[in-house]
Backbone bond lengths (Angstrom), bond angles and torsions (degrees), N, CA, C in turn:
res aa  C-N    CA-C-N  psi(-1)  N-CA   C-N-CA  omega(-1)  CA-C   N-CA-C  phi
1 M - - - 1.455 - - 1.533 110.20 -
2 T 1.299 116.75 178.24 1.450 119.40 -179.17 1.513 110.71 -71.13
3 D 1.350 116.56 160.01 1.467 121.21 -179.63 1.525 111.02 -59.80
4 A 1.354 116.71 -41.31 1.465 120.17 -178.61 1.520 111.03 -63.53
5 F 1.334 115.89 -40.27 1.458 120.05 179.67 1.522 110.67 -65.43
6 E 1.347 115.84 -43.69 1.460 119.87 178.79 1.528 110.87 -63.15
7 A 1.325 115.99 -41.43 1.468 119.45 -179.02 1.519 110.95 -63.24
8 A 1.313 116.71 -41.07 1.463 120.48 179.74 1.513 110.66 -64.87
9 S 1.334 116.65 -39.66 1.455 120.25 179.43 1.520 110.68 -64.98
10 I 1.341 116.54 -41.86 1.459 120.83 179.48 1.520 110.25 -62.31
11 A 1.330 116.43 -36.22 1.461 120.66 -178.56 1.523 113.17 -74.52
12 G 1.337 116.42 -1.75 1.450 119.56 177.60 1.508 114.55 98.79
13 W 1.321 117.12 -0.02 1.461 120.80 177.84 1.514 108.06 -118.64
14 E 1.290 116.87 134.79 1.461 120.72 178.71 1.517 108.89 -128.23
15 R 1.321 115.23 136.87 1.458 120.62 178.32 1.529 109.75 -55.02
16 P 1.321 118.56 136.74 1.465 120.43 175.35 1.523 110.77 -53.25
17 R 1.328 116.01 147.23 1.457 120.53 -174.92 1.536 109.90 -118.53
18 P 1.331 116.62 69.53 1.460 120.22 -176.36 1.520 114.02 -69.73
19 L 1.337 117.23 -12.84 1.462 120.39 -179.02 1.525 112.56 -104.11
20 A 1.331 116.75 12.92 1.467 119.93 177.98 1.518 109.81 -58.13
21 G 1.319 115.81 135.38 1.456 121.10 -179.35 1.514 114.36 88.69
22 R 1.343 117.56 -7.53 1.459 122.14 178.75 1.529 110.07 -95.80
23 T 1.329 114.98 150.24 1.462 121.48 175.04 1.514 108.91 -114.90
24 A 1.323 116.15 130.14 1.464 121.89 -178.64 1.516 109.97 -120.54
25 L 1.323 115.55 148.50 1.459 121.74 172.58 1.517 107.73 -124.90
26 V 1.329 116.08 127.96 1.465 122.00 -178.26 1.519 108.33 -120.25
27 T 1.334 117.55 119.29 1.460 119.97 177.59 1.524 110.00 -85.49
28 G 1.326 114.67 150.24 1.461 118.46 -172.77 1.508 110.21 59.75
29 G 1.330 115.40 34.66 1.462 120.90 -168.31 1.507 116.35 -85.08
30 A 1.335 118.06 -2.37 1.461 119.26 -172.89 1.516 114.42 -88.34
31 S 1.338 117.64 -11.25 1.462 119.10 -177.61 1.514 109.91 -153.19
32 G 1.332 116.00 170.30 1.451 122.13 173.06 1.520 114.15 56.43
33 I 1.336 115.76 -136.67 1.463 121.24 179.45 1.519 110.69 -57.65
34 G 1.323 116.40 -43.49 1.467 119.82 -177.69 1.509 112.95 -57.73
35 A 1.325 117.08 -44.11 1.466 120.59 -179.99 1.520 110.84 -64.79
36 A 1.323 117.33 -39.01 1.460 120.60 177.43 1.528 110.77 -63.91
37 V 1.325 116.48 -39.47 1.465 120.64 177.64 1.526 110.32 -65.56
38 V 1.316 116.62 -43.75 1.468 120.54 178.12 1.521 110.56 -55.96
39 R 1.315 116.48 -48.93 1.474 120.11 -178.04 1.524 111.26 -65.29
40 S 1.315 117.12 -39.60 1.458 120.76 -178.76 1.527 110.91 -65.03
41 L 1.315 117.50 -43.70 1.466 120.86 178.76 1.521 110.95 -67.13
42 A 1.333 116.86 -41.97 1.466 120.43 -179.17 1.520 111.19 -65.08
43 E 1.329 117.44 -39.93 1.461 120.67 179.51 1.523 111.62 -62.57
44 R 1.322 116.02 -24.72 1.472 120.58 179.50 1.520 112.43 -96.53
45 G 1.322 116.44 11.47 1.451 120.41 169.28 1.502 117.53 105.36
46 A 1.331 118.34 -7.03 1.463 119.84 -178.56 1.528 110.96 -74.47
47 R 1.327 114.90 148.28 1.461 119.94 167.31 1.516 106.32 -87.81
48 V 1.321 117.02 123.12 1.460 120.55 -170.15 1.519 111.28 -112.55
49 I 1.330 114.77 133.34 1.454 122.62 171.93 1.518 107.33 -98.19
50 V 1.315 116.88 119.82 1.458 122.68 -178.83 1.527 108.01 -92.75
51 A 1.324 117.37 107.36 1.461 122.26 -179.75 1.515 109.45 -100.13
52 D 1.334 116.64 124.50 1.459 119.19 -177.02 1.522 109.38 -162.51
53 I 1.315 115.83 153.67 1.462 120.78 176.39 1.525 111.24 -71.75
54 D 1.332 116.90 -23.77 1.462 122.50 179.42 1.531 108.84 -88.54
55 R 1.330 115.54 96.06 1.467 120.33 -174.87 1.521 112.33 -58.31
56 A 1.327 116.92 -48.42 1.466 120.19 -175.51 1.525 111.24 -62.39
57 A 1.321 117.31 -44.20 1.462 120.39 -179.52 1.517 111.24 -66.59
58 A 1.336 116.97 -38.01 1.466 120.42 178.40 1.528 110.80 -65.59
59 E 1.309 116.61 -42.78 1.465 120.15 179.53 1.526 110.99 -64.95
60 A 1.323 117.05 -39.71 1.467 120.37 -179.05 1.519 111.36 -64.86
61 L 1.335 116.94 -44.61 1.467 119.48 -179.60 1.521 110.58 -69.33
62 A 1.325 117.02 -38.73 1.470 119.81 177.70 1.525 110.68 -60.16
63 A 1.321 116.42 -41.20 1.469 119.88 177.63 1.517 111.08 -64.26
64 E 1.324 116.57 -37.88 1.465 121.19 179.98 1.515 112.13 -61.57
65 V 1.347 117.19 -41.20 1.464 120.74 -173.90 1.527 113.02 -100.77
66 G 1.333 117.08 4.06 1.459 119.96 -179.91 1.508 113.54 72.42
67 G 1.329 116.73 30.63 1.459 121.25 179.86 1.510 111.31 -110.24
68 S 1.324 116.69 -150.71 1.452 122.21 178.06 1.518 108.45 -137.02
69 S 1.328 116.60 171.66 1.456 120.02 -176.44 1.520 111.00 -128.29
70 W 1.320 114.31 157.64 1.464 122.06 176.08 1.521 106.88 -137.63
71 A 1.339 116.15 106.28 1.458 120.61 178.02 1.524 107.93 -81.15
72 V 1.339 116.61 115.93 1.456 120.19 -173.19 1.523 110.69 -152.35
73 D 1.328 115.19 140.87 1.454 121.44 172.26 1.524 107.09 -98.62
74 L 1.312 117.40 97.23 1.459 121.66 -174.85 1.526 112.42 -70.76
75 A 1.317 117.34 -15.24 1.462 119.41 176.54 1.525 111.36 -73.46
76 D 1.317 117.06 -20.25 1.465 121.58 176.50 1.523 108.28 -86.38
77 T 1.310 115.96 74.04 1.462 119.77 -172.61 1.522 112.63 -67.75
78 H 1.337 118.34 -22.41 1.465 120.22 177.47 1.533 111.25 -65.78
79 A 1.339 116.37 -25.71 1.468 120.12 178.90 1.520 112.51 -83.22
80 L 1.327 116.45 -10.04 1.468 120.40 -178.99 1.532 109.13 -87.48
81 T 1.306 115.12 67.49 1.462 121.03 -178.88 1.527 110.50 -74.39
82 D 1.324 115.40 166.01 1.468 119.01 178.75 1.526 110.94 -57.32
83 G 1.336 117.01 -39.78 1.457 120.34 -178.93 1.514 112.43 -65.80
84 V 1.326 116.36 -45.52 1.467 120.92 179.12 1.519 110.57 -60.84
85 L 1.318 116.33 -45.48 1.467 119.90 -177.34 1.521 111.95 -71.09
86 A 1.310 117.70 -36.56 1.468 119.83 178.53 1.519 110.67 -61.30
87 E 1.320 116.34 -40.20 1.465 119.97 178.78 1.518 111.28 -69.93
88 A 1.345 117.23 -43.40 1.460 121.13 -175.79 1.519 112.28 -68.56
89 L 1.340 116.95 -33.35 1.463 120.57 -175.43 1.520 113.36 -104.47
90 A 1.302 117.46 13.87 1.463 120.54 179.11 1.525 110.21 -59.12
91 G 1.319 116.73 121.63 1.457 121.04 177.04 1.508 115.48 79.15
92 V 1.334 118.81 6.34 1.466 121.30 -178.19 1.529 110.24 -75.69
93 D 1.324 115.64 124.40 1.468 122.52 179.07 1.526 112.10 -99.21
94 I 1.347 115.87 -25.62 1.465 122.09 -175.37 1.521 107.76 -130.24
95 L 1.322 116.59 119.97 1.461 121.27 178.89 1.517 108.89 -115.95
96 V 1.325 116.05 122.98 1.464 121.33 177.86 1.527 108.28 -114.10
97 N 1.330 116.09 110.76 1.461 121.98 177.44 1.524 108.57 -88.77
98 N 1.316 115.33 105.15 1.462 120.58 -173.70 1.527 113.32 -125.71
99 A 1.314 118.53 -24.93 1.464 121.37 -172.42 1.523 111.34 -56.91
100 G 1.323 116.03 136.17 1.452 119.33 179.88 1.515 112.17 -165.74
101 I 1.311 114.83 160.52 1.458 122.69 174.63 1.525 107.75 -136.17
102 Q 1.309 116.53 175.54 1.462 120.45 -179.23 1.522 109.55 -138.91
103 R 1.311 116.14 143.34 1.462 123.62 169.63 1.528 106.90 -134.99
104 I 1.308 117.05 135.41 1.466 121.61 -176.46 1.518 109.74 -122.14
105 N 1.345 115.48 118.90 1.452 121.88 177.28 1.520 109.12 -166.37
106 P 1.312 118.55 151.28 1.463 119.45 170.22 1.532 110.05 -60.11
107 I 1.330 117.06 152.80 1.461 120.57 -176.01 1.520 111.95 -54.76
108 Q 1.328 117.26 -42.68 1.460 119.11 -176.49 1.524 112.89 -66.38
109 D 1.342 116.17 -18.79 1.467 120.61 178.78 1.526 112.78 -107.23
110 F 1.332 116.37 1.83 1.467 119.72 -174.81 1.531 109.38 -77.93
111 A 1.312 115.95 123.64 1.465 120.56 -178.15 1.525 110.14 -68.73
112 P 1.326 118.54 126.15 1.467 120.10 178.17 1.529 112.82 -55.28
113 A 1.321 117.57 -33.64 1.465 119.81 178.96 1.523 110.92 -64.14
114 D 1.329 117.12 -38.02 1.464 120.42 177.54 1.525 110.75 -67.68
115 F 1.340 116.38 -38.89 1.465 120.04 178.46 1.528 110.02 -60.93
116 R 1.331 116.56 -46.82 1.469 120.40 -179.57 1.527 111.47 -64.95
117 L 1.333 116.75 -38.57 1.466 121.18 179.40 1.520 110.96 -60.32
118 I 1.326 116.84 -46.94 1.461 120.81 -177.60 1.522 110.92 -65.72
119 L 1.328 117.38 -42.51 1.466 119.17 178.67 1.524 111.80 -66.28
120 A 1.325 117.42 -36.05 1.460 120.15 177.85 1.525 111.09 -64.02
121 L 1.317 116.19 -48.04 1.466 121.13 -176.48 1.520 112.47 -71.69
122 M 1.331 117.59 -39.49 1.447 120.82 -167.22 1.526 114.66 -105.59
123 L 1.331 117.53 -3.79 1.458 120.11 176.90 1.524 112.44 -133.61
124 E 1.336 116.77 -50.79 1.466 118.86 -179.55 1.527 111.28 -67.50
125 A 1.328 117.70 -45.65 1.468 120.17 179.70 1.528 111.89 -61.31
126 P 1.347 120.69 -45.84 1.462 118.89 174.79 1.520 113.47 -57.32
127 F 1.337 117.58 -39.42 1.460 119.60 176.20 1.525 110.79 -59.10
128 L 1.320 117.19 -46.02 1.463 120.43 -178.91 1.526 111.52 -64.33
129 L 1.328 116.96 -38.89 1.464 120.67 179.15 1.526 111.21 -68.11
130 V 1.332 116.83 -44.08 1.466 119.83 177.18 1.526 109.97 -60.45
131 R 1.314 116.30 -46.11 1.472 121.63 179.87 1.523 111.38 -56.43
132 A 1.334 116.05 -40.03 1.468 119.97 -178.75 1.519 112.54 -77.09
133 A 1.335 117.17 -28.98 1.466 120.87 -176.31 1.520 112.91 -80.98
134 L 1.330 118.15 -29.41 1.460 120.75 -171.11 1.531 114.99 -62.31
135 P 1.328 121.12 -39.93 1.474 118.34 -177.87 1.533 113.53 -55.71
136 H 1.330 117.68 -44.34 1.473 120.01 177.90 1.523 110.61 -65.74
137 M 1.328 116.69 -43.44 1.461 120.08 180.00 1.528 110.90 -61.73
138 Y 1.311 117.09 -43.34 1.465 120.78 178.28 1.524 111.13 -63.32
139 A 1.327 116.38 -39.32 1.462 120.58 -177.74 1.525 112.25 -66.20
140 T 1.344 116.08 -34.13 1.470 119.99 -177.48 1.519 112.60 -94.06
141 G 1.329 117.49 -12.47 1.458 120.61 -179.47 1.507 114.26 76.66
142 F 1.331 116.64 19.77 1.467 121.12 178.06 1.511 109.60 -148.69
143 G 1.319 116.10 133.24 1.457 120.03 174.38 1.511 110.89 -166.39
144 R 1.313 115.16 148.57 1.454 121.53 177.61 1.537 108.29 -133.18
145 I 1.322 115.60 116.50 1.460 121.41 171.95 1.532 106.61 -105.97
146 I 1.318 116.52 122.12 1.469 120.66 -178.62 1.524 107.39 -128.23
147 N 1.322 115.69 119.10 1.457 122.24 -176.15 1.531 109.98 -108.51
148 I 1.319 116.54 124.75 1.458 120.81 176.73 1.531 106.67 -87.09
149 T 1.336 115.23 104.80 1.458 117.74 -171.75 1.519 114.77 -104.73
150 S 1.305 119.82 -30.82 1.463 123.02 -176.64 1.511 110.72 86.93
151 V 1.318 115.68 158.28 1.460 120.78 175.29 1.528 110.24 -59.77
152 H 1.325 117.07 -20.95 1.460 120.01 178.08 1.534 112.56 -74.88
153 G 1.316 116.66 1.18 1.455 119.55 168.24 1.518 112.59 -80.65
154 I 1.333 116.17 -15.78 1.472 120.36 -179.87 1.524 113.07 -127.81
155 R 1.320 116.80 -8.42 1.451 122.51 177.44 1.534 108.47 -133.68
156 A 1.318 116.41 159.65 1.459 120.88 178.03 1.519 110.66 -114.67
157 S 1.326 115.20 156.18 1.462 122.06 172.42 1.523 108.16 -137.13
158 P 1.311 117.02 150.73 1.465 119.01 177.71 1.529 111.87 -62.51
159 F 1.324 115.13 152.07 1.460 123.93 171.69 1.531 114.57 74.01
160 K 1.351 117.72 7.66 1.469 120.66 -177.19 1.527 110.69 -125.89
161 S 1.323 117.55 44.82 1.465 120.89 -172.19 1.522 112.46 -58.55
162 A 1.322 118.07 -44.89 1.463 120.34 -177.23 1.520 111.61 -69.56
163 Y 1.327 116.52 -44.69 1.464 121.30 -178.65 1.525 110.57 -62.59
164 V 1.325 116.92 -46.47 1.464 121.04 -179.66 1.529 110.26 -64.76
165 A 1.328 117.23 -41.72 1.466 120.34 178.93 1.524 111.22 -62.88
166 A 1.330 117.08 -43.22 1.461 120.63 -179.47 1.523 111.52 -65.82
167 K 1.317 116.68 -43.30 1.463 120.13 -178.32 1.526 111.48 -69.07
168 H 1.329 117.97 -38.97 1.461 120.04 174.17 1.526 110.23 -61.56
169 G 1.314 116.74 -41.26 1.457 120.26 178.33 1.518 112.72 -64.21
170 L 1.331 116.72 -38.81 1.467 120.48 179.14 1.524 111.13 -66.62
171 E 1.328 116.46 -35.94 1.466 119.35 174.62 1.530 110.06 -59.44
172 G 1.321 117.10 -44.00 1.464 120.68 179.37 1.514 111.96 -65.99
173 L 1.320 117.58 -43.80 1.462 121.43 177.63 1.525 110.52 -58.95
174 S 1.323 116.72 -40.20 1.460 121.02 -179.49 1.526 111.53 -62.70
175 K 1.326 115.99 -41.12 1.469 119.52 -179.50 1.523 111.23 -67.75
176 V 1.332 117.39 -40.63 1.464 120.04 177.24 1.528 110.09 -62.90
177 T 1.321 116.74 -41.98 1.466 120.93 177.74 1.519 110.97 -60.50
178 A 1.327 116.49 -39.79 1.471 120.66 178.45 1.522 110.98 -61.84
179 L 1.323 116.85 -43.84 1.462 120.32 -178.39 1.524 111.60 -66.78
180 E 1.312 116.47 -39.66 1.468 119.54 -179.60 1.519 112.27 -76.26
181 G 1.335 116.94 -32.41 1.460 119.96 -173.20 1.509 115.58 -88.76
182 G 1.330 117.82 -12.77 1.459 120.39 -173.14 1.509 114.53 -55.59
183 E 1.309 117.34 -45.22 1.464 120.18 -177.25 1.530 112.53 -71.98
184 H 1.322 116.82 -9.36 1.467 120.86 -179.00 1.526 112.76 -105.63
185 G 1.324 118.19 7.66 1.460 120.54 -179.21 1.512 113.61 80.51
186 V 1.325 116.75 17.29 1.469 121.42 -178.93 1.524 109.00 -108.42
187 T 1.308 116.65 127.43 1.462 121.45 175.08 1.526 109.31 -107.35
188 S 1.322 115.15 154.98 1.464 121.14 178.31 1.519 108.58 -141.46
189 N 1.315 116.06 123.53 1.462 121.35 -176.43 1.523 110.87 -141.87
190 C 1.314 115.02 162.90 1.458 121.82 176.64 1.525 110.33 -115.21
191 V 1.302 115.21 144.23 1.456 122.16 168.61 1.518 106.22 -112.44
192 S 1.325 115.85 123.63 1.467 121.27 -169.54 1.523 110.79 -120.70
193 P 1.320 117.68 79.83 1.460 119.36 -179.32 1.522 112.19 -79.11
194 G 1.327 115.05 159.02 1.450 120.67 168.67 1.523 108.19 -77.74
195 Y 1.295 116.49 -144.61 1.457 119.80 -178.69 1.532 109.72 -75.47
196 V 1.325 115.11 122.95 1.463 122.21 -176.74 1.523 108.92 -105.15
197 R 1.310 116.02 146.37 1.460 121.18 -178.44 1.534 109.62 -72.04
198 T 1.320 117.34 85.12 1.451 123.62 -178.12 1.525 110.35 -136.81
199 P 1.336 117.76 164.99 1.480 119.78 174.93 1.524 112.58 -58.04
200 L 1.337 118.05 -33.44 1.462 120.86 178.91 1.523 111.02 -61.61
201 V 1.328 116.67 -43.25 1.463 120.33 179.74 1.527 110.63 -70.68
202 E 1.315 116.91 -37.73 1.459 119.36 177.78 1.524 111.06 -60.36
203 K 1.339 116.45 -37.92 1.465 119.67 176.15 1.528 110.70 -67.80
204 Q 1.339 116.42 -37.31 1.454 119.36 178.56 1.527 111.47 -61.84
205 I 1.319 117.02 -34.69 1.461 120.03 178.94 1.528 109.60 -59.40
206 V 1.326 115.91 -43.54 1.464 120.62 178.37 1.526 110.22 -64.07
207 D 1.338 116.67 -46.51 1.468 120.91 -178.41 1.525 111.98 -64.64
208 Q 1.332 116.27 -43.21 1.466 120.28 -179.48 1.525 111.03 -64.52
209 A 1.319 116.38 -37.48 1.465 119.59 177.87 1.522 110.45 -61.42
210 A 1.320 116.19 -41.06 1.462 120.43 -179.78 1.522 111.31 -67.97
211 V 1.343 116.87 -44.21 1.462 120.93 -177.56 1.521 111.22 -64.86
212 H 1.341 116.73 -41.35 1.464 120.77 -175.12 1.526 113.34 -92.65
213 G 1.329 117.03 -7.55 1.451 120.00 178.70 1.509 114.00 68.10
214 I 1.353 116.65 39.05 1.467 120.51 179.79 1.530 108.68 -127.33
215 P 1.325 118.61 162.06 1.470 120.48 176.81 1.528 111.26 -65.04
216 E 1.312 116.41 149.56 1.465 120.75 179.76 1.523 111.72 -58.47
217 A 1.323 117.92 -34.02 1.465 121.80 -177.92 1.524 112.28 -64.15
218 E 1.333 117.55 -18.67 1.468 120.62 -177.93 1.522 113.44 -97.46
219 V 1.324 117.68 -5.29 1.460 120.01 -173.23 1.524 112.42 -65.03
220 L 1.330 118.75 -44.89 1.465 120.36 -178.01 1.525 111.06 -60.47
221 S 1.325 117.35 -50.55 1.462 120.14 -175.35 1.523 112.59 -74.83
222 S 1.332 116.98 -34.00 1.468 120.16 -174.03 1.520 114.46 -92.75
223 I 1.332 117.34 -22.52 1.468 120.56 -175.14 1.519 112.26 -123.55
224 M 1.318 117.85 -59.05 1.458 121.02 -167.40 1.524 114.26 -75.43
225 L 1.316 117.81 -39.70 1.463 119.81 -171.17 1.519 113.60 -109.28
226 T 1.310 117.54 16.02 1.466 119.61 -177.25 1.526 112.00 -64.46
227 E 1.336 118.26 -30.88 1.461 121.42 -176.74 1.521 113.28 -92.83
228 S 1.315 118.30 -7.17 1.464 121.59 -174.86 1.525 111.67 -88.21
229 A 1.329 115.82 139.00 1.459 120.08 175.30 1.526 110.93 -75.35
230 I 1.330 116.32 -33.25 1.466 121.97 177.29 1.525 107.47 -100.72
231 K 1.298 116.54 116.04 1.461 121.98 -169.74 1.525 112.02 -91.20
232 R 1.322 115.37 64.96 1.463 119.64 173.02 1.518 108.52 -153.83
233 L 1.319 115.93 164.42 1.453 121.17 174.32 1.525 110.22 -74.46
234 V 1.318 116.49 151.40 1.463 121.86 172.99 1.527 108.13 -73.81
235 E 1.322 117.01 139.57 1.464 120.79 176.52 1.527 109.47 -86.38
236 P 1.335 118.66 138.73 1.463 120.82 -179.35 1.524 113.58 -53.90
237 A 1.331 117.62 -37.37 1.463 120.56 -178.72 1.523 111.74 -64.14
238 E 1.333 117.48 -28.48 1.462 120.38 177.19 1.528 110.38 -65.90
239 V 1.320 116.43 -40.26 1.462 120.36 176.42 1.527 110.12 -66.25
240 G 1.323 116.45 -42.73 1.465 120.61 179.84 1.514 112.59 -59.19
241 S 1.314 116.94 -38.53 1.458 121.14 179.99 1.524 111.64 -65.28
242 L 1.327 117.02 -42.48 1.467 120.14 179.04 1.522 111.05 -66.83
243 V 1.321 116.89 -41.16 1.465 120.14 177.88 1.526 110.65 -60.07
244 A 1.323 116.39 -43.61 1.465 119.96 -179.14 1.522 111.33 -61.82
245 W 1.321 117.35 -38.53 1.467 119.56 177.35 1.527 110.70 -65.73
246 L 1.317 117.32 -44.59 1.460 119.91 178.86 1.525 112.20 -61.65
247 A 1.328 116.78 -26.83 1.459 121.08 179.32 1.524 112.89 -79.04
248 S 1.312 117.39 -13.21 1.461 121.24 -173.26 1.521 112.36 -87.18
249 T 1.324 115.87 169.67 1.462 120.59 176.49 1.525 111.37 -70.89
250 D 1.339 117.24 -20.39 1.465 119.95 176.76 1.524 111.92 -61.25
251 A 1.329 116.90 -24.47 1.462 121.48 -177.35 1.530 111.94 -101.88
252 A 1.323 117.27 25.15 1.461 120.69 -174.35 1.526 113.74 -62.30
253 M 1.326 117.84 -26.19 1.461 120.66 -180.00 1.527 112.90 -98.74
254 V 1.314 116.47 7.97 1.460 120.86 178.33 1.515 108.68 -99.99
255 T 1.314 117.52 110.78 1.459 120.78 178.10 1.518 110.19 -154.45
256 G 1.311 116.02 151.26 1.447 121.35 -176.98 1.518 113.32 71.81
257 A 1.328 116.51 16.00 1.465 121.40 -175.14 1.525 110.86 -102.35
258 S 1.325 114.71 162.40 1.457 121.78 174.64 1.520 107.54 -130.54
259 Y 1.314 115.93 110.33 1.458 121.29 -176.23 1.527 110.11 -92.15
260 T 1.319 116.16 109.28 1.459 119.56 177.98 1.521 110.38 -78.84
261 M 1.323 114.33 142.17 1.470 122.73 176.12 1.516 105.35 -139.14
262 D 1.356 114.27 66.59 1.455 119.48 -167.14 1.532 113.40 -126.01
263 G 1.324 116.92 16.88 1.456 119.44 177.93 1.526 114.32 65.45
264 G 1.329 116.49 19.96 1.458 120.05 178.59 1.523 114.86 96.35
265 W 1.334 117.51 2.46 1.457 121.16 -179.73 1.526 111.93 -52.76
266 S 1.338 115.94 -51.25 1.470 120.61 -174.86 1.523 113.48 -78.01
267 A 1.331 117.71 -1.85 1.466 120.53 177.07 1.526 111.55 -76.07
268 R 1.303 117.44 -15.07 1.476 121.36 -176.96 1.522 110.83 -77.12
């Protein structure tokens, strides 16, 4: 577990473990937002499966939190057969769809292969995972589907046609899942952060500087945070905390919702 969690336990206080006995699977779980979500769920008692294309990083984080790992390329949706998914999601009570990538280009220059890749990874794969997870959740009368969609699930930005399309689609998939799953004790919600302090965003700073012809040091103030009332990046642990609450029984009546964590961007 994290150093802070261990220190608190040594001092005689331990964080409540409302997710004890639950099994969670987090895609893109080896770094960035995913890793923060993994740690947050594990600290609250869940056994976490770290799903990531980076086998070594997934195994290392799984060892850290006492969970397990699943090395998988979710963009290869043809390999996500019913058999593979049934084995990977056996007993999963909490599914967090987080894996994602970014490509930035004007539509006329956007490579169709990149568009298809992003939709496969960020929309088709979540559908396949939800489809595979629901039978167990329905059978036990408990399930939590949590989709990390980004503010771009409800707002658009130039040069991100594939990412915005995929995130908007995931928002819709989440709502349909909520409507179908309600009578079975399954909730489905989205967490929609603004720009989070992750390697993905750091790469975007470089890409945005190139596209707009400005220095990298000006990208946050001139491009990324112009619409936000709070002028800072979201911290991954903040996203992890919200996901953990949505996974708990305290959030049993929260479904079909999209929780923005964007510093006020979407309030405009």
